[in-house]
C-alpha positions as CSV (number, residue, x, y, z in Angstrom):
1,M,64.1,-12.5,-2.4
2,R,64.9,-12.3,1.3
3,H,61.9,-13.2,3.4
4,P,61.2,-11.7,6.8
5,A,62.6,-13.9,9.5
6,G,59.2,-14.6,11.1
7,L,57.9,-15.9,7.8
8,I,60.9,-18.1,7.4
9,L,60.4,-19.6,10.8
10,A,56.7,-20.3,10.0
11,L,57.6,-22.0,6.8
12,A,60.2,-24.1,8.6
13,G,57.4,-25.4,10.9
14,V,55.1,-26.1,8.0
15,V,57.7,-28.2,6.2
16,A,58.7,-30.2,9.3
17,G,55.2,-30.5,10.6
18,P,53.6,-33.3,8.4
19,V,56.7,-35.5,8.7
20,A,56.8,-35.2,12.5
21,A,53.1,-35.6,12.9
22,E,53.3,-39.0,11.2
23,A,55.6,-40.1,14.0
24,A,53.5,-38.7,16.8
25,K,54.4,-40.1,20.1
26,K,51.9,-42.6,21.6
27,D,52.0,-40.9,25.0
28,K,51.6,-37.4,23.5
29,R,53.9,-35.8,26.2
30,L,56.2,-32.9,25.7
31,E,59.6,-34.0,26.9
32,V,62.8,-32.1,27.7
33,Y,66.2,-33.6,28.3
34,W,69.1,-31.7,29.8
35,V,72.1,-33.5,28.3
36,D,75.3,-33.4,30.4
37,V,78.0,-31.6,28.4
38,E,80.0,-30.8,31.6
39,G,79.5,-27.1,31.8
40,G,78.3,-26.4,28.2
41,A,74.7,-26.5,27.1
42,A,72.5,-29.0,25.3
43,T,68.8,-29.0,25.9
44,L,66.8,-31.4,23.8
45,I,63.0,-30.9,23.4
46,V,60.7,-33.5,21.9
47,T,57.1,-32.4,21.2
48,P,54.0,-34.6,21.3
49,A,54.2,-34.8,17.5
50,G,57.7,-36.3,17.7
51,E,59.3,-33.0,16.4
52,S,62.7,-32.1,18.0
53,I,64.4,-28.9,19.0
54,L,67.9,-29.0,20.3
55,V,69.1,-25.8,22.0
56,D,73.0,-25.7,21.8
57,A,75.3,-28.7,21.3
58,G,78.1,-28.5,23.9
59,F,81.9,-28.5,23.3
60,P,83.9,-30.0,20.3
61,G,85.9,-33.1,20.8
62,G,83.4,-35.9,20.2
63,R,82.2,-36.4,23.8
64,D,79.3,-34.0,23.7
65,A,78.0,-34.7,20.3
66,G,78.1,-38.4,21.2
67,R,76.1,-37.8,24.4
68,I,73.5,-35.8,22.6
69,H,73.3,-38.4,19.9
70,K,72.9,-41.2,22.5
71,V,70.1,-39.4,24.4
72,A,68.4,-38.4,21.1
73,T,68.4,-41.8,19.5
74,E,68.5,-44.3,22.4
75,V,66.4,-42.5,25.0
76,A,64.1,-40.1,22.9
77,G,63.9,-42.4,19.9
78,L,64.8,-39.7,17.4
79,R,66.3,-40.3,14.0
80,K,67.1,-36.6,13.3
81,I,67.1,-33.1,14.8
82,D,64.4,-31.0,13.2
83,H,65.5,-27.7,14.7
84,L,68.9,-26.7,16.2
85,V,69.1,-23.4,18.1
86,V,72.6,-22.0,18.8
87,T,72.1,-19.3,21.4
88,H,75.4,-17.5,20.9
89,Y,79.0,-17.9,19.6
90,H,80.8,-19.5,22.5
91,L,82.6,-22.8,22.1
92,D,80.5,-24.6,24.9
93,H,77.4,-23.9,22.8
94,F,78.4,-24.2,19.2
95,G,81.4,-26.5,19.5
96,G,79.5,-29.8,19.0
97,V,77.4,-28.7,16.1
98,A,79.5,-30.0,13.2
99,E,80.2,-33.3,14.9
100,L,76.5,-33.8,15.7
101,C,75.7,-33.1,12.0
102,D,78.1,-36.0,11.1
103,L,76.2,-38.3,13.4
104,M,72.6,-37.5,12.4
105,P,70.6,-35.3,10.1
106,V,70.0,-31.7,11.3
107,G,67.3,-29.6,9.7
108,V,67.1,-25.8,10.3
109,L,69.7,-24.0,12.4
110,Y,68.7,-20.8,14.2
111,E,71.2,-18.2,15.4
112,H,71.3,-14.5,16.3
113,G,73.7,-13.6,13.5
114,L,77.5,-13.6,13.6
115,D,77.7,-10.0,12.5
116,S,76.3,-8.9,15.9
117,A,78.9,-10.7,17.9
118,P,81.9,-8.8,19.2
119,E,84.7,-8.5,16.6
120,N,87.2,-10.5,18.5
121,E,84.7,-13.4,19.0
122,R,83.4,-13.5,15.5
123,S,86.9,-14.0,14.2
124,D,87.5,-17.0,16.4
125,P,89.0,-19.7,14.0
126,R,87.1,-22.4,16.0
127,L,83.9,-21.1,14.4
128,E,84.9,-22.6,11.0
129,P,83.6,-26.1,11.5
130,F,80.3,-24.6,12.9
131,Q,80.0,-22.4,9.8
132,K,80.5,-25.3,7.5
133,A,78.3,-27.7,9.4
134,K,76.0,-29.8,7.3
135,V,72.6,-28.4,8.3
136,G,69.5,-28.1,6.0
137,R,69.6,-24.3,6.2
138,R,70.2,-21.4,8.5
139,V,67.9,-18.7,9.9
140,V,68.9,-15.5,11.7
141,V,66.4,-15.0,14.5
142,R,64.7,-11.7,15.5
143,P,63.0,-11.1,18.8
144,G,59.4,-12.2,18.6
145,D,60.0,-15.0,16.0
146,E,58.5,-18.3,16.6
147,I,59.2,-21.8,15.3
148,V,55.8,-23.1,14.2
149,L,55.5,-26.7,15.4
150,A,53.3,-29.6,14.3
151,Q,50.3,-30.2,16.7
152,V,48.5,-33.4,17.5
153,M,45.0,-34.3,18.5
154,G,44.6,-35.0,22.2
155,A,47.4,-32.8,23.4
156,A,47.5,-29.1,24.3
157,S,49.2,-26.9,21.7
158,V,52.9,-26.4,21.8
159,R,54.8,-23.1,21.1
160,F,58.5,-22.2,20.9
161,R,59.2,-18.4,20.8
162,F,62.3,-16.2,20.8
163,L,62.0,-13.4,23.4
164,A,65.4,-11.8,22.9
165,A,68.2,-11.8,20.4
166,S,71.3,-9.6,20.1
167,Q,70.3,-7.6,23.2
168,K,66.9,-6.7,21.7
169,I,63.7,-7.6,23.5
170,A,60.5,-8.8,22.1
171,T,57.9,-6.4,23.5
172,A,54.6,-8.1,24.4
173,D,51.3,-6.3,24.0
174,G,50.2,-7.6,27.4
175,A,53.4,-6.5,29.2
176,R,52.7,-5.3,32.7
177,S,54.4,-2.6,34.7
178,N,56.8,-4.3,37.1
179,A,57.6,-1.2,39.3
180,A,57.4,-3.0,42.6
181,A,60.1,-5.6,41.7
182,C,62.2,-3.2,39.6
183,G,62.6,-0.8,42.5
184,E,65.1,-3.1,44.0
185,A,66.9,-3.9,40.7
186,R,70.6,-3.0,40.3
187,E,73.0,-3.4,37.4
188,K,76.4,-4.9,37.2
189,E,79.3,-4.0,34.9
190,A,78.2,-4.3,31.3
191,D,79.1,-7.6,29.6
192,P,81.1,-7.0,26.4
193,S,81.0,-10.6,25.3
194,D,78.6,-12.5,23.1
195,N,76.8,-13.9,26.2
196,A,74.8,-10.7,26.3
197,N,73.6,-11.4,22.8
198,S,72.2,-14.8,23.6
199,L,68.9,-15.9,22.3
200,A,66.2,-16.2,25.1
201,M,63.4,-18.6,24.5
202,M,60.0,-19.7,25.8
203,L,58.6,-23.2,25.5
204,E,54.9,-23.6,26.2
205,Q,52.3,-26.4,26.2
206,G,48.9,-25.3,27.2
207,R,49.5,-23.4,30.5
208,F,53.0,-24.9,31.0
209,R,55.9,-22.5,30.4
210,L,59.7,-23.1,30.4
211,F,62.1,-20.2,30.1
212,D,65.7,-20.7,28.7
213,G,67.8,-17.6,28.5
214,G,70.9,-19.2,27.1
215,D,73.9,-17.3,28.6
216,L,72.2,-14.0,29.0
217,T,73.9,-11.9,31.6
218,W,72.6,-9.7,34.4
219,N,71.8,-6.4,32.7
220,V,70.0,-7.8,29.7
221,E,68.1,-10.2,32.0
222,G,66.9,-7.2,33.9
223,R,65.6,-5.5,30.7
224,L,63.4,-8.5,30.0
225,V,61.3,-7.6,33.1
226,C,62.1,-4.0,33.9
227,P,60.4,-1.5,33.8
228,A,57.8,-3.8,32.2
229,D,57.6,-7.6,32.4
230,H,57.8,-9.0,28.9
231,V,58.0,-12.6,30.1
232,G,55.5,-13.4,32.8
233,R,55.5,-16.2,35.3
234,V,56.9,-19.6,34.4
235,D,56.8,-23.1,35.7
236,V,60.4,-24.1,34.9
237,L,63.5,-22.0,34.7
238,Q,66.7,-23.2,33.1
239,S,69.3,-21.1,35.0
240,S,71.0,-18.5,32.8
241,H,74.7,-19.0,31.9
242,H,75.0,-22.4,33.8
243,G,74.1,-20.7,37.1
244,V,77.0,-18.3,37.3
245,D,76.8,-15.1,39.4
246,S,77.2,-12.7,36.5
247,S,73.7,-13.9,35.4
248,N,70.5,-15.0,37.2
249,N,69.5,-11.5,38.1
250,P,67.2,-11.7,41.1
251,V,64.7,-9.3,39.6
252,L,64.3,-11.8,36.6
253,V,64.1,-14.9,38.8
254,K,61.6,-13.5,41.2
255,T,59.5,-12.0,38.5
256,L,59.4,-15.3,36.6
257,A,58.6,-17.0,39.9
258,P,59.5,-20.6,38.7
259,T,58.5,-23.7,40.6
260,V,61.5,-25.6,39.3
261,V,65.0,-24.5,38.5
262,V,67.4,-26.7,36.4
263,V,71.1,-25.7,36.5
264,N,73.1,-27.0,33.5
265,N,76.5,-26.6,35.3
266,G,79.7,-28.6,35.3
267,P,81.7,-29.9,38.3
268,K,83.8,-26.7,38.3
269,K,81.8,-24.3,36.2
270,G,78.5,-22.7,37.1
271,G,76.2,-23.3,40.0
272,E,77.7,-20.4,41.9
273,R,76.8,-19.2,45.4
274,E,75.0,-16.0,44.6
275,S,72.8,-17.7,42.0
276,F,72.0,-20.5,44.3
277,A,71.1,-18.0,47.1
278,T,68.8,-16.3,44.7
279,F,67.0,-19.6,43.8
280,A,66.8,-20.5,47.5
281,S,65.3,-17.1,48.5
282,T,62.7,-17.1,45.7
283,P,59.4,-18.2,47.4
284,S,58.0,-19.9,44.4
285,V,60.9,-22.4,44.0
286,K,60.0,-25.8,45.2
287,A,62.9,-27.8,43.7
288,T,66.3,-27.1,42.2
289,Y,68.1,-29.7,39.9
290,Q,71.7,-29.8,38.8
291,L,73.5,-31.6,36.0
292,H,76.6,-31.8,38.2
293,R,77.6,-31.4,41.9
294,N,79.7,-28.4,42.2
295,V,83.0,-29.8,43.7
296,H,84.5,-26.5,44.8
297,E,85.0,-26.2,48.5
298,G,82.1,-24.3,50.2
299,A,79.9,-24.6,47.1
300,L,76.1,-24.7,47.5
301,N,74.4,-27.8,46.0
302,T,70.9,-29.1,45.9
303,A,69.9,-32.4,47.4
304,P,72.0,-35.3,46.1
305,E,69.0,-37.1,44.6
306,R,68.4,-34.1,42.4
307,I,71.9,-34.1,40.9
308,A,72.4,-36.1,37.7
309,N,76.2,-36.5,38.2
310,L,78.1,-36.5,41.5
311,E,81.6,-37.3,40.5
312,E,84.0,-35.3,38.4
313,A,86.6,-37.9,37.3
314,T,84.2,-40.7,36.6
315,C,81.3,-38.7,35.1
316,A,78.9,-41.0,33.3
317,G,77.1,-38.2,31.5
318,E,73.7,-38.7,33.1
319,Y,70.8,-36.4,32.2
320,V,67.8,-34.7,33.8
321,K,64.4,-35.2,32.2
322,L,61.1,-33.2,32.3
323,S,57.8,-34.6,31.0
324,V,54.6,-32.6,30.6
325,E,51.2,-34.2,30.7
326,P,49.3,-33.9,27.3
327,S,46.9,-31.5,28.9
328,G,49.7,-29.2,29.9
329,K,48.3,-29.0,33.4
330,S,51.1,-31.0,35.3
331,Y,54.6,-32.1,34.7
332,T,57.2,-34.4,36.2
333,V,61.0,-33.9,36.7
334,S,63.2,-37.0,37.1
335,V,66.8,-37.9,37.6
336,P,67.2,-41.3,36.1
337,R,70.5,-42.0,38.0
338,T,68.8,-41.7,41.4
339,R,65.3,-42.6,40.3
340,D,64.1,-39.4,41.9
341,R,60.8,-38.3,40.4
342,R,58.6,-35.4,41.4
343,S,55.4,-34.1,39.9
344,F,54.2,-30.5,39.9
345,E,51.0,-28.7,39.0
346,V,51.2,-26.0,36.4
347,K,50.6,-22.5,37.6
348,R,47.2,-20.9,37.0
349,R,47.5,-17.6,35.3
């Protein structure tokens, strides 16, 4: 019998929950680590219950899986990855999955479904190791699905929801008309690649909200908030598609009105000028962080203390960390390399 995807996700959480709850973190904080995979994606989430969600796993070749494993085990204190989300079928997102599975146990893998990828991309021979990776099981995600997570006493509840998959949007009952913002919206040339099929996700603890749109591109980003806003305001935005200009639609960024933006770029990939101009012109944004300094001549970069890695040739693979207070009312973003640390209040909604 094939269960509805939402039920499968709920069961996944029920199975993982008791194990994770036994190892509940003493500080009861929700933590997020942006692992440097030099222009790919790898966002590691650790809940107050000690349960882990990894969104994407970087490139193949050993470097990225090794960096993820190091942050997971030596920094976050994990022994396994409970949930692994692969946002779409591009090498900088799925490439490190098989190698990571050889380094540590991985539970449930969530994906949008290979049959919805463009034909030329789903036949990519580099997908074979990913398809054979040693995960506990696989789930095809539908918009509106949720990974049910273990909760702990003394901390605000944590949620992880999928807002989009394969260019379909989860429609929210409380979605509001966004006519004022959408009046200025414009479209770009349609994206025929699997970027447009990316999973988009919301992480929440209490009032705290973080949006991760994977590599969603401009037109699908616009549909998330136009003509109705199906996302709402957030505290932290992980820039879409590494901060490239074919993503980070201003109507999305300004509607979400983040306080903090984190750009998971590489030294020569992402963090592009139009996207940075959008972040800078969004009144709500108080701080932008980068995994890498963009080394291209004329590039826009944030303040050096908010950049995890400055050098291209001698990159040490430093990370950016976010930590949410157990109440879900404030959070801190830090760059261990520079010891820069800033705290922010969560938005009132």
